[in-house]
C-alpha positions in Angstrom: 0.0 0.0 0.0 1.2 3.5 -0.9 2.0 5.8 2.0 0.8 9.1 0.5 2.3 11.3 3.2 5.7 9.7 2.8 5.4 10.0 -1.0 4.5 13.7 -0.7 7.8 14.4 1.1 10.1 12.0 -0.7 8.7 11.2 -4.2 12.0 11.8 -6.0 13.6 9.0 -4.0 10.7 6.6 -4.0 10.7 4.0 -6.8 7.2 3.5 -8.1 6.2 0.9 -10.7 3.1 1.2 -12.9 0.8 -0.3 -10.2 2.2 2.0 -7.5 1.7 5.1 -9.6 -1.9 4.2 -10.3 -2.5 3.5 -6.6 -0.9 6.9 -5.7 -3.0 8.7 -8.3 -6.2 7.0 -7.1 -5.4 8.2 -3.6 -4.6 11.7 -4.8 -7.9 11.8 -6.7 -9.6 11.8 -3.3 -6.9 13.6 -1.3 -5.2 16.1 -3.6 -3.7 19.0 -1.6 -2.5 22.4 -2.5 1.2 21.4 -2.4 0.8 18.3 -4.5 1.6 19.9 -7.9 5.3 18.8 -7.9 4.4 15.2 -7.0 1.7 15.2 -9.7 4.1 16.5 -12.3 6.6 13.8 -11.3 3.9 11.1 -11.6 2.9 12.5 -15.0 6.5 12.5 -16.1 6.8 8.9 -15.1 3.6 8.0 -17.0 4.8 9.9 -20.0 8.1 7.9 -20.1 6.2 4.6 -19.7 3.8 5.6 -22.6 6.7 6.3 -25.0 7.4 2.5 -24.7 4.0 1.1 -25.1 0.6 1.2 -26.7 -2.7 2.7 -25.5 -3.4 5.3 -22.8 -3.6 4.0 -19.2 -6.0 5.3 -16.7 -3.0 6.4 -14.6 -1.9 8.6 -17.5 -5.2 10.3 -17.8 -5.5 10.7 -14.0 -2.1 12.2 -13.7 -2.9 14.7 -16.5 -6.3 15.5 -14.9 -4.9 16.0 -11.4 -2.1 18.2 -12.6 -4.4 20.3 -14.8 -6.7 20.8 -11.8 -3.8 22.4 -9.9 -4.3 25.4 -12.3 -0.7 26.3 -12.8 0.2 27.7 -16.2 3.7 26.3 -16.2 2.3 22.8 -16.1 1.2 23.2 -19.7 4.7 21.9 -20.7 4.4 18.6 -18.8 0.9 18.2 -20.1 2.0 18.9 -23.7 4.9 16.4 -23.3 2.4 13.8 -22.0 0.1 14.4 -25.0 3.0 13.9 -27.3 4.4 10.7 -25.8 2.9 8.6 -28.5 0.2 8.4 -31.2 -2.2 7.0 -28.6 -1.6 9.7 -26.0 -2.0 12.4 -28.7 -5.4 11.0 -29.4 -6.3 9.8 -25.9 -5.5 12.8 -23.8 -8.1 15.5 -24.2 -6.9 18.9 -25.5 -8.8 20.8 -22.8 -6.3 19.5 -20.3 -3.7 21.7 -22.0 -5.3 24.8 -20.4 -4.6 24.4 -16.7 -4.7 28.1 -16.0 -7.6 28.8 -18.4 -7.5 29.9 -22.0 -6.0 33.4 -21.5 -3.6 32.5 -18.7 -2.2 29.4 -20.3 -2.0 31.0 -23.8 -0.2 34.0 -22.5 2.3 31.8 -20.7 3.0 29.8 -23.8 3.4 33.0 -25.9 5.9 34.4 -23.3 7.9 31.1 -23.2 10.3 32.0 -26.0 12.9 29.6 -24.7 10.7 26.5 -25.0 11.6 24.5 -28.0 8.0 23.1 -28.3 6.5 26.6 -28.1 5.6 26.9 -31.8 4.1 23.4 -32.0 2.1 23.9 -28.8 0.8 27.4 -30.0 -0.3 25.9 -33.3 -2.1 23.0 -31.6 -3.8 25.3 -29.0 -4.9 27.7 -31.7 -6.3 24.9 -33.9 -8.0 23.2 -30.9 -9.6 26.4 -29.7 -10.8 27.3 -33.2 -12.4 23.8 -33.5 -13.7 23.5 -30.0 -14.6 27.2 -29.2 -13.8 26.6 -25.6 -14.3 29.0 -22.7 -12.8 28.7 -19.2 -16.3 27.6 -18.1 -16.2 24.8 -20.7 -12.8 23.7 -19.5 -13.9 23.6 -15.9 -17.0 21.6 -16.9 -14.9 19.1 -18.9 -12.4 18.7 -16.1 -15.3 18.2 -13.6 -16.9 15.6 -15.8 -13.6 13.7 -16.2 -13.1 13.8 -12.5 -16.6 12.5 -11.9 -15.9 9.6 -14.3 -12.9 8.5 -12.3 -14.5 9.1 -8.9 -17.4 6.7 -9.8 
């Protein structure tokens, strides 16, 4: 069983296999705290690496992206974009609305200002095309995130 309190304080030195990551994410689904963004980013990075090697999109990958997006930090768009680009399956399987953790304006402004990011142009193109197709508002994003959360809570 995962000790979530220990994991929160020492996640960088705690080896987690696929099952452990999924267990941790399920615990975090019901007990995410304000300071969990670094842990969630770490778990998403681990899931991203695992998905570069395999097929499909695991529930753990979606949960990690969902929980990190819920933190609402604009800088997490880069980890979310990397996760989406891990494979053909993650590109199709991770919803685009997860790429707007700080809302449309906040996240877009952050991406535009991130001139040092090598993926900036690709992400800006994707976001622009996605928003043109989806016509998303911040309320829509919050609703999609709430619906995805509800799916995993039930």
